[in-house]
BALOBA-1460 file (C-alpha; in Angstrom, 3 decimals):
// residues 103
<rec num="1" residu="e" x="17.819" y="21.059" z="-7.573"/>
<rec num="2" residu="l" x="14.570" y="19.439" z="-8.693"/>
<rec num="3" residu="a" x="14.207" y="17.727" z="-5.316"/>
<rec num="4" residu="k" x="13.730" y="21.136" z="-3.676"/>
<rec num="5" residu="l" x="10.331" y="21.552" z="-5.368"/>
<rec num="6" residu="t" x="8.528" y="19.708" z="-2.582"/>
<rec num="7" residu="s" x="5.101" y="21.252" z="-3.376"/>
<rec num="8" residu="l" x="5.204" y="20.235" z="-7.031"/>
<rec num="9" residu="e" x="2.181" y="18.133" z="-8.043"/>
<rec num="10" residu="s" x="2.866" y="17.490" z="-11.746"/>
<rec num="11" residu="l" x="6.162" y="16.795" z="-13.457"/>
<rec num="12" residu="i" x="5.882" y="16.202" z="-17.186"/>
<rec num="13" residu="f" x="8.907" y="15.814" z="-19.465"/>
<rec num="14" residu="l" x="7.407" y="14.069" z="-22.469"/>
<rec num="15" residu="y" x="9.051" y="14.251" z="-25.919"/>
<rec num="16" residu="n" x="12.330" y="15.779" z="-24.735"/>
<rec num="17" residu="g" x="14.975" y="13.239" z="-25.691"/>
<rec num="18" residu="l" x="16.151" y="13.048" z="-22.085"/>
<rec num="19" residu="g" x="18.785" y="10.350" z="-21.644"/>
<rec num="20" residu="e" x="20.506" y="8.755" z="-18.697"/>
<rec num="21" residu="t" x="18.661" y="7.145" z="-15.795"/>
<rec num="22" residu="i" x="15.650" y="8.120" z="-13.712"/>
<rec num="23" residu="p" x="17.003" y="10.107" z="-10.762"/>
<rec num="24" residu="s" x="16.108" y="8.510" z="-7.429"/>
<rec num="25" residu="e" x="15.931" y="12.049" z="-5.980"/>
<rec num="26" residu="l" x="12.466" y="12.305" z="-7.533"/>
<rec num="27" residu="a" x="11.291" y="10.350" z="-4.483"/>
<rec num="28" residu="q" x="11.732" y="13.549" z="-2.470"/>
<rec num="29" residu="l" x="8.889" y="15.212" z="-4.398"/>
<rec num="30" residu="t" x="6.285" y="13.761" z="-2.058"/>
<rec num="31" residu="s" x="3.435" y="16.007" z="-3.307"/>
<rec num="32" residu="l" x="3.646" y="14.625" z="-6.844"/>
<rec num="33" residu="v" x="0.371" y="13.384" z="-8.276"/>
<rec num="34" residu="h" x="1.480" y="13.031" z="-11.923"/>
<rec num="35" residu="l" x="4.920" y="11.918" z="-13.116"/>
<rec num="36" residu="d" x="5.342" y="11.588" z="-16.886"/>
<rec num="37" residu="f" x="8.610" y="10.926" z="-18.732"/>
<rec num="38" residu="a" x="7.037" y="9.449" z="-21.877"/>
<rec num="39" residu="s" x="8.925" y="9.399" z="-25.175"/>
<rec num="40" residu="n" x="12.437" y="10.130" z="-23.994"/>
<rec num="41" residu="s" x="15.619" y="8.062" z="-24.037"/>
<rec num="42" residu="l" x="15.775" y="7.023" z="-20.409"/>
<rec num="43" residu="d" x="17.639" y="3.813" z="-19.673"/>
<rec num="44" residu="g" x="18.639" y="1.792" z="-16.657"/>
<rec num="45" residu="s" x="16.214" y="0.689" z="-13.977"/>
<rec num="46" residu="i" x="13.108" y="2.116" z="-12.363"/>
<rec num="47" residu="p" x="14.167" y="3.338" z="-8.906"/>
<rec num="48" residu="s" x="12.345" y="1.530" z="-6.108"/>
<rec num="49" residu="e" x="12.510" y="4.834" z="-4.192"/>
<rec num="50" residu="l" x="9.594" y="6.063" z="-6.327"/>
<rec num="51" residu="a" x="7.402" y="4.008" z="-3.973"/>
<rec num="52" residu="k" x="7.762" y="6.909" z="-1.508"/>
<rec num="53" residu="l" x="5.535" y="9.036" z="-3.773"/>
<rec num="54" residu="t" x="2.366" y="7.902" z="-2.025"/>
<rec num="55" residu="s" x="0.204" y="10.692" z="-3.534"/>
<rec num="56" residu="l" x="1.038" y="9.566" z="-7.052"/>
<rec num="57" residu="e" x="-1.983" y="8.824" z="-9.239"/>
<rec num="58" residu="s" x="-0.238" y="8.642" z="-12.600"/>
<rec num="59" residu="l" x="3.198" y="7.154" z="-13.353"/>
<rec num="60" residu="i" x="4.130" y="7.113" z="-17.028"/>
<rec num="61" residu="f" x="7.448" y="6.022" z="-18.553"/>
<rec num="62" residu="l" x="6.288" y="4.704" z="-21.920"/>
<rec num="63" residu="y" x="8.560" y="4.828" z="-24.990"/>
<rec num="64" residu="n" x="11.928" y="4.854" z="-23.264"/>
<rec num="65" residu="g" x="14.753" y="2.338" z="-22.991"/>
<rec num="66" residu="l" x="14.201" y="1.226" z="-19.415"/>
<rec num="67" residu="g" x="15.561" y="-2.215" z="-18.587"/>
<rec num="68" residu="e" x="15.662" y="-4.619" z="-15.678"/>
<rec num="69" residu="t" x="12.424" y="-5.310" z="-13.779"/>
<rec num="70" residu="i" x="9.492" y="-3.346" z="-12.407"/>
<rec num="71" residu="p" x="10.153" y="-2.908" z="-8.674"/>
<rec num="72" residu="s" x="7.587" y="-4.660" z="-6.487"/>
<rec num="73" residu="e" x="7.796" y="-1.676" z="-4.110"/>
<rec num="74" residu="l" x="5.584" y="0.265" z="-6.542"/>
<rec num="75" residu="a" x="2.668" y="-1.672" z="-5.012"/>
<rec num="76" residu="q" x="2.927" y="0.835" z="-2.137"/>
<rec num="77" residu="l" x="1.501" y="3.498" z="-4.472"/>
<rec num="78" residu="t" x="-2.069" y="2.912" z="-3.339"/>
<rec num="79" residu="s" x="-3.423" y="6.087" z="-5.010"/>
<rec num="80" residu="l" x="-2.155" y="4.986" z="-8.415"/>
<rec num="81" residu="v" x="-4.773" y="4.841" z="-11.178"/>
<rec num="82" residu="h" x="-2.533" y="5.015" z="-14.273"/>
<rec num="83" residu="l" x="0.691" y="3.023" z="-14.605"/>
<rec num="84" residu="d" x="2.312" y="2.843" z="-18.054"/>
<rec num="85" residu="f" x="5.683" y="1.290" z="-18.923"/>
<rec num="86" residu="a" x="4.808" y="0.350" z="-22.526"/>
<rec num="87" residu="s" x="7.554" y="0.162" z="-25.165"/>
<rec num="88" residu="n" x="10.574" y="-0.279" z="-22.922"/>
<rec num="89" residu="s" x="13.050" y="-3.138" z="-22.562"/>
<rec num="90" residu="l" x="11.880" y="-4.464" z="-19.213"/>
<rec num="91" residu="d" x="12.861" y="-7.969" z="-18.118"/>
<rec num="92" residu="g" x="10.985" y="-10.524" z="-16.084"/>
<rec num="93" residu="s" x="7.341" y="-10.584" z="-15.177"/>
<rec num="94" residu="i" x="5.022" y="-8.022" z="-13.663"/>
<rec num="95" residu="p" x="5.332" y="-8.236" z="-9.863"/>
<rec num="96" residu="s" x="2.313" y="-9.977" z="-8.350"/>
<rec num="97" residu="e" x="2.213" y="-7.274" z="-5.652"/>
<rec num="98" residu="l" x="0.938" y="-4.802" z="-8.270"/>
<rec num="99" residu="a" x="-2.273" y="-6.837" z="-8.531"/>
<rec num="100" residu="k" x="-3.155" y="-5.545" z="-5.063"/>
<rec num="101" residu="l" x="-3.553" y="-1.992" z="-6.419"/>
<rec num="102" residu="t" x="-7.293" y="-1.441" z="-6.473"/>
<rec num="103" residu="s" x="-7.611" y="2.095" z="-7.842"/>
């Protein structure tokens, strides 16, 4: 149902105790500028499909239980000015492709 909100620019679910994984359907919200799921109980991986959100300026998933790695595809988010994955359980290193983000 959330994917039908194609004109939505901000989606903020901080401090809700949301569990489960990040739905890849969020990638259908192509007008999103701000996506914030801080301080929940999300786990699993960060969907690489989020790279389709090319208008995104702010992507925040701090204080969750996300694991695995940060997808290198997020380097396609050229409008991004705020990226925050602090306090998760991510593995590996930060993809070198993210260094190409200049905003």
